[in-house]
DOFILUM-641765 format. One line per 3 residues: number of its first residue (from 1); their letters; for each residue y, x, z of C-alpha. Coordinates in pm, 1 decimal. Layout:
NUM> A> Y,X,Z | ... $
***
This chain:
1> MKN> -3514.7,-5716.7,2579.6 | -3204.2,-5682.1,2796.4 | -3276.3,-5311.9,2852.1 $
4> NII> -3317.0,-5257.6,2476.7 | -2977.5,-5417.9,2410.1 | -2815.2,-5191.2,2669.7 $
7> IIF> -2972.5,-4879.7,2514.6 | -2854.7,-4976.4,2164.9 | -2505.6,-5041.6,2299.8 $
10> VFL> -2490.1,-4701.2,2468.4 | -2612.5,-4532.9,2150.7 | -2348.3,-4702.4,1936.8 $
13> CSF> -2078.1,-4611.5,2185.9 | -2183.1,-4246.7,2169.8 | -2133.2,-4245.9,1792.3 $
16> LGA> -1802.7,-4430.7,1805.9 | -1663.3,-4256.7,2109.8 | -1607.9,-3892.9,2200.5 $
19> KAQ> -1707.7,-3623.5,1955.7 | -1699.6,-3247.1,1933.3 | -1457.6,-3080.8,1691.3 $
22> SPA> -1550.1,-3154.6,1328.6 | -1584.5,-2846.2,1105.2 | -1584.6,-2886.2,726.4 $
25> QEV> -1823.5,-2779.9,453.5 | -1839.8,-2811.4,76.2 | -2170.6,-2850.4,-107.4 $
28> TYG> -2263.0,-2865.4,-474.0 | -2372.8,-3200.9,-617.8 | -2752.4,-3214.7,-642.0 $
31> STR> -2814.8,-2939.0,-389.3 | -3043.6,-2978.4,-87.7 | -2919.8,-2839.2,241.0 $
34> NYF> -3082.1,-2796.0,582.2 | -2892.9,-2884.5,901.8 | -3007.8,-2834.5,1259.0 $
37> IDV> -2905.9,-2841.7,1622.0 | -2967.6,-2509.8,1796.5 | -3178.7,-2629.9,2089.3 $
40> TKV> -3119.8,-2301.5,2272.3 | -2756.9,-2412.0,2310.1 | -2838.7,-2759.5,2438.4 $
43> TAA> -2795.7,-2853.3,2804.1 | -3037.7,-3127.5,2906.1 | -3171.4,-3102.0,3262.0 $
46> AGI> -3422.5,-3380.1,3202.0 | -3538.2,-3221.7,2878.9 | -3483.2,-3316.6,2516.1 $
49> NTF> -3632.6,-3642.2,2396.2 | -3488.8,-3666.7,2044.3 | -3180.1,-3625.2,1827.2 $
52> HWK> -3030.0,-3922.8,1644.4 | -2853.7,-3850.9,1313.6 | -2607.9,-4062.2,1120.3 $
55> LVR> -2445.5,-4005.1,779.7 | -2153.7,-4214.9,655.0 | -1882.6,-4194.6,393.0 $
58> QDG> -1542.0,-4122.9,540.3 | -1377.0,-4385.8,317.1 | -1601.8,-4658.9,458.3 $
61> NPL> -1787.7,-4724.5,132.0 | -2167.2,-4767.8,146.7 | -2373.8,-4451.2,147.7 $
64> DKG> -2479.2,-4344.9,-201.7 | -2838.4,-4431.9,-290.0 | -2895.1,-4082.1,-428.0 $
67> IVL> -2836.4,-3918.5,-89.6 | -3165.6,-3864.9,93.1 | -3194.6,-3760.0,457.7 $
70> TYP> -3538.7,-3640.2,571.5 | -3694.0,-3471.6,875.2 | -3899.9,-3173.4,754.1 $
73> DDS> -4222.2,-3102.6,946.2 | -4167.0,-3427.8,1135.4 | -4499.0,-3419.7,1320.5 $
76> GSN> -4489.5,-3050.7,1415.8 | -4213.2,-2822.4,1538.6 | -3949.2,-3079.3,1447.9 $
79> NDH> -4087.1,-3372.0,1648.1 | -3755.1,-3392.2,1837.0 | -3568.4,-3424.8,1505.4 $
82> HNI> -3334.4,-3132.1,1572.8 | -3375.0,-3030.7,1207.9 | -3288.6,-3245.0,902.4 $
85> EIS> -3261.5,-3198.3,528.7 | -3013.6,-3375.6,299.7 | -3019.7,-3402.5,-79.5 $
88> WNG> -2656.5,-3437.8,-185.4 | -2681.5,-3664.8,-490.2 | -2370.0,-3860.8,-404.3 $
91> TVG> -2018.0,-3915.7,-529.8 | -1839.7,-3596.9,-635.5 | -1518.3,-3558.3,-438.4 $
94> AVY> -1622.8,-3799.1,-163.3 | -1614.9,-3686.3,200.1 | -1914.5,-3757.2,423.7 $
97> LLE> -1946.2,-3739.1,801.0 | -2276.1,-3612.2,940.4 | -2314.4,-3691.1,1310.0 $
100> AVL> -2577.8,-3609.7,1572.0 | -2637.7,-3738.5,1924.8 | -2885.3,-3602.6,2179.5 $
103> EDK> -3102.3,-3839.9,2382.1 | -3262.2,-3675.0,2685.1 | -3583.6,-3780.2,2861.6 $
106> NGC> -3385.5,-3993.3,3106.6 | -3262.9,-4202.5,2813.1 | -2911.7,-4060.6,2851.5 $
109> YSE> -2699.8,-3978.2,2547.1 | -2467.4,-3688.2,2474.5 | -2134.8,-3714.7,2300.4 $
112> RVQ> -2166.9,-3683.2,1925.4 | -2114.2,-3366.8,1722.4 | -1989.5,-3397.7,1369.1 $
115> LEV> -1976.0,-3209.1,1038.8 | -1746.1,-3307.7,751.8 | -1902.8,-3251.4,409.4 $
118> TIM> -1739.3,-3280.8,65.1 | -1949.8,-3294.7,-252.7 | -1822.0,-3063.8,-525.8 $
121> PEN> -1912.4,-3090.8,-896.3 | -2239.5,-2943.3,-1018.1 | -2065.0,-2827.6,-1335.4 $
124> ATL> -1796.4,-2623.6,-1165.7 | -1558.7,-2408.9,-1368.1 | -1463.4,-2043.8,-1347.4 $
127> AFT> -1180.6,-1910.4,-1561.0 | -874.0,-1692.8,-1577.6 | -545.5,-1878.3,-1549.9 $
130> EAD> -268.6,-1802.0,-1800.0 | -204.6,-1431.3,-1845.1 | 144.3,-1279.6,-1813.1 $
133> DPG> 154.5,-1190.5,-2181.3 | 50.4,-1392.4,-2489.9 | -288.5,-1343.8,-2652.1 $
136> NLL> -474.2,-1289.8,-2322.6 | -325.3,-942.5,-2301.2 | -169.8,-758.1,-2011.0 $
139> TVC> 18.7,-435.9,-2068.5 | 39.6,-167.9,-1801.5 | 144.5,191.7,-1768.6 $
142> SYN> -107.3,455.2,-1670.0 | -125.6,502.7,-1298.0 | 86.6,796.2,-1186.2 $
145> GGG> 123.6,745.7,-813.8 | 375.2,462.2,-843.3 | 188.8,222.9,-1066.6 $
148> EAK> 340.7,-112.9,-1152.6 | 191.2,-422.7,-1000.5 | 32.3,-666.8,-1243.0 $
151> YLT> -220.4,-930.4,-1154.2 | -481.4,-1161.1,-1297.2 | -555.8,-1495.3,-1135.3 $
154> VKY> -902.3,-1651.3,-1137.0 | -958.4,-2020.7,-1065.9 | -1282.7,-2179.2,-945.5 $
157> TGA> -1358.3,-2549.8,-890.1 | -1690.7,-2531.0,-706.9 | -1796.8,-2534.4,-343.7 $
160> KPW> -1617.5,-2292.6,-112.9 | -1635.8,-2036.2,32.4 | -1743.8,-1842.8,-275.1 $
163> DLF> -1809.5,-1492.7,-402.6 | -1665.7,-1361.4,-729.6 | -1851.4,-1109.3,-943.7 $
166> YKR> -1673.6,-936.8,-1231.0 | -1662.1,-599.4,-1401.9 | -1415.3,-350.4,-1539.1 $
169> VKA> -1492.7,-207.8,-1882.9 | -1315.6,121.5,-1948.2 | -1176.0,226.7,-2283.3 $
172> DGT> -1480.1,449.7,-2337.4 | -1716.1,154.4,-2284.1 | -1843.6,246.1,-1937.1 $
175> EED> -1867.9,-46.5,-1694.6 | -1809.5,-83.5,-1322.5 | -1933.7,-388.3,-1130.6 $
178> LNQ> -1683.2,-531.7,-884.5 | -1675.9,-828.0,-647.7 | -1471.5,-1016.3,-391.5 $
181> KNI> -1660.1,-1195.5,-114.1 | -1607.5,-1503.8,102.4 | -1309.7,-1649.8,-84.9 $
184> TTD> -1191.8,-1970.8,80.7 | -930.3,-2085.5,-174.5 | -954.5,-2227.1,-527.9 $
187> EVT> -775.9,-1927.5,-675.4 | -801.1,-1555.2,-619.2 | -570.9,-1279.9,-742.3 $
190> LNI> -706.7,-958.2,-888.6 | -472.5,-663.1,-858.9 | -532.1,-467.2,-1177.7 $
193> SID> -306.4,-174.1,-1095.6 | -465.8,-4.9,-796.9 | -592.1,344.6,-731.7 $
196> DFF> -667.8,518.5,-1062.7 | -823.9,222.5,-1240.0 | -621.1,266.6,-1559.3 $
199> VNT> -535.4,617.8,-1670.9 | -482.1,681.4,-2041.8 | -447.8,1049.4,-2127.7 $
202> EVT> -464.1,986.8,-2502.2 | -157.0,972.4,-2728.2 | -196.0,604.6,-2824.1 $
205> DRE> -249.9,282.1,-2634.2 | -605.2,217.9,-2519.2 | -773.2,-101.6,-2401.6 $
208> WKI> -960.2,-178.4,-2081.9 | -1117.4,-516.6,-2007.9 | -1173.3,-726.7,-1697.3 $
211> VLI> -1478.8,-948.7,-1750.6 | -1578.9,-1243.1,-1530.1 | -1952.3,-1261.3,-1458.4 $
214> KAV> -2007.3,-1547.0,-1213.7 | -1899.2,-1728.2,-898.8 | -2154.6,-1802.1,-626.4 $
217> STS> -2106.0,-2066.7,-358.5 | -2201.8,-1914.4,-24.1 | -2300.2,-2253.8,121.1 $
220> DAH> -2575.9,-2331.6,-129.6 | -2600.6,-2023.2,-358.5 | -2501.4,-2232.8,-661.5 $
223> ETT> -2392.9,-2010.2,-951.3 | -2110.1,-2087.4,-1191.0 | -2056.6,-1886.2,-1507.3 $
226> PDV> -1731.5,-1883.3,-1707.8 | -1688.2,-2175.0,-1946.2 | -1446.5,-2036.5,-2201.8 $
229> VNE> -1278.1,-1698.0,-2231.7 | -1430.8,-1479.4,-1963.4 | -1231.0,-1161.5,-2019.2 $
232> RTI> -879.2,-1027.2,-2023.3 | -768.8,-720.6,-2217.2 | -555.5,-461.5,-2041.8 $
235> VVH> -348.4,-251.6,-2282.4 | -275.0,81.3,-2114.2 | 11.9,294.6,-2242.9 $
238> PLP> -34.9,673.3,-2258.7 | 47.6,865.9,-1944.1 | 375.3,1058.4,-1994.5 $
241> VIN> 340.8,1426.8,-1909.5 | 603.7,1685.2,-1817.2 | 489.6,2011.2,-1970.7 $
244> GGI> 630.9,2327.5,-1822.2 | 761.3,2188.3,-1494.4 | 1111.1,2248.7,-1354.8 $
247> VMN> 1301.5,2558.9,-1467.8 | 1625.2,2706.1,-1342.1 | 1915.5,2737.9,-1580.3 $
***
């Protein structure tokens, strides 16, 4: 009995004491994620006995009943519990601390490693912020080598990092799929006046469109489609042309 008390005490001290640096992750509410310790990077001269896992809320509140931690393939390749699975049905916006401690075959414990996890809403949003001009319109000149800089800003409220997928629809109706990958902020700016994206050689204004398709969380592949207006119209003025070049008087 005395030995058991000592072991429990050591185990608790390992969770409350030293820890490795805590990275951070965001996950979508309702998603199930797999977490593991890479045993090839573990140093344990006596050999690995088992891994002990602990999940708590950072604010000290009790763990949500909807959060389920399981050990997949418990009786097979995961008999040391280096691999766990968590269903994140908890409080949106709450921060959770996932901790792991190694126990070797001598009954010795490692310092803990830790991962900080925030639950993001399942019904995330993806939308343009306010445009520069009224009526969801932006007006630009045709690109002529010194094009003006105008931008569109897209806001996303889901788990980060994330990938944005959108398309450019030319005045003639042809479409080009575009994307930006591994965005780590809530907002991303689209530069709409680059290269030769908008060239109007007609004599009147013509309209291009930028259309949002979806945002995809890279942590759990959760997709978010635009809620409201998913496009912005770009009014492109005709390209001025000097006919005849420079002449000498």
